[in-house]
C-alpha positions in Angstrom: 141.5 120.9 161.0 143.9 118.7 158.9 142.5 115.4 157.9 145.3 112.3 156.5 144.2 109.9 153.9 145.8 106.7 155.0 146.0 103.7 152.5 147.8 100.0 153.1 148.0 99.2 148.9 148.9 95.7 147.6 149.2 96.0 143.8 147.4 93.2 142.0 148.4 94.8 138.4 150.6 97.6 138.3 149.8 99.1 134.6 147.7 102.2 136.4 150.2 103.2 138.6 152.3 105.6 136.3 149.9 107.2 134.7 147.7 107.2 138.7 151.1 108.9 140.1 151.6 111.4 137.0 147.8 112.7 137.3 146.8 112.6 140.6 149.8 114.2 142.2 149.0 117.2 141.0 145.0 116.8 142.1 146.1 116.5 145.6 148.4 119.2 145.3 146.1 121.7 143.8 143.7 121.1 146.6 146.4 122.2 149.1 147.1 118.4 150.0 150.7 116.9 150.3 152.0 113.5 150.5 154.0 112.8 153.5 154.6 109.1 153.1 154.2 107.1 149.6 156.5 104.1 150.3 157.1 100.4 150.2 159.6 100.8 152.8 157.3 98.9 155.6 158.5 97.3 158.6 155.6 96.0 160.7 156.7 96.4 164.3 153.7 95.0 166.1 150.6 93.1 165.0 150.2 90.3 162.7 150.6 89.4 159.2 152.7 91.4 156.7 153.2 94.9 155.7 151.3 95.9 152.9 153.4 96.7 149.6 152.9 100.5 149.5 152.2 102.4 152.5 150.4 106.4 151.8 149.7 109.2 154.1 147.9 112.7 152.2 147.9 115.4 154.6 144.9 117.3 153.5 143.9 121.0 154.5 140.5 119.5 156.2 137.9 116.5 155.8 135.8 118.5 153.7 138.5 118.7 151.0 139.6 115.1 151.0 136.2 114.2 151.0 135.5 116.3 147.8 138.7 115.0 146.1 137.8 111.4 146.9 134.2 111.7 145.5 135.0 114.1 143.1 134.4 113.3 139.1 137.7 114.2 138.2 139.5 111.7 140.7 136.7 108.8 139.4 138.4 107.0 136.7 141.8 107.2 138.8 140.5 105.7 142.0 138.5 103.3 139.4 141.8 101.9 138.4 143.4 101.9 141.6 140.5 99.7 142.9 140.6 97.1 139.6 144.7 97.1 140.1 145.0 96.6 144.1 143.7 95.9 147.3 143.7 97.4 150.8 141.7 99.3 153.4 141.6 103.3 152.6 140.9 105.6 155.5 140.4 109.4 156.2 141.9 110.5 159.8 141.0 113.6 161.2 144.1 115.6 163.1 142.9 115.4 166.5 145.1 114.4 169.1 142.4 112.1 171.4 144.1 112.5 174.3 143.4 116.2 175.0 139.6 115.5 174.4 137.6 115.7 177.6 136.4 112.1 179.4 
């Protein structure tokens, strides 16, 4: 089952972004992941508060692959750079349609 990495990112320091995108994108793709959205064109249509500076959605082939990527030694220095230079939540979401689940 597919798994989606979803992040809402507000940058506090942009110095890490260029290297991160150049180096992490091939890592994600090598694992069968693909970017569905990586954009600052975000409009809130419900709820409170400002939209994030950047919204990110990555589709991974499975939760196991997504978690393996997130916790990998290869990604660790880039994750640390992202965490130092930005704030915002990061989620893993299983590709399930809960309306089809038995109640």
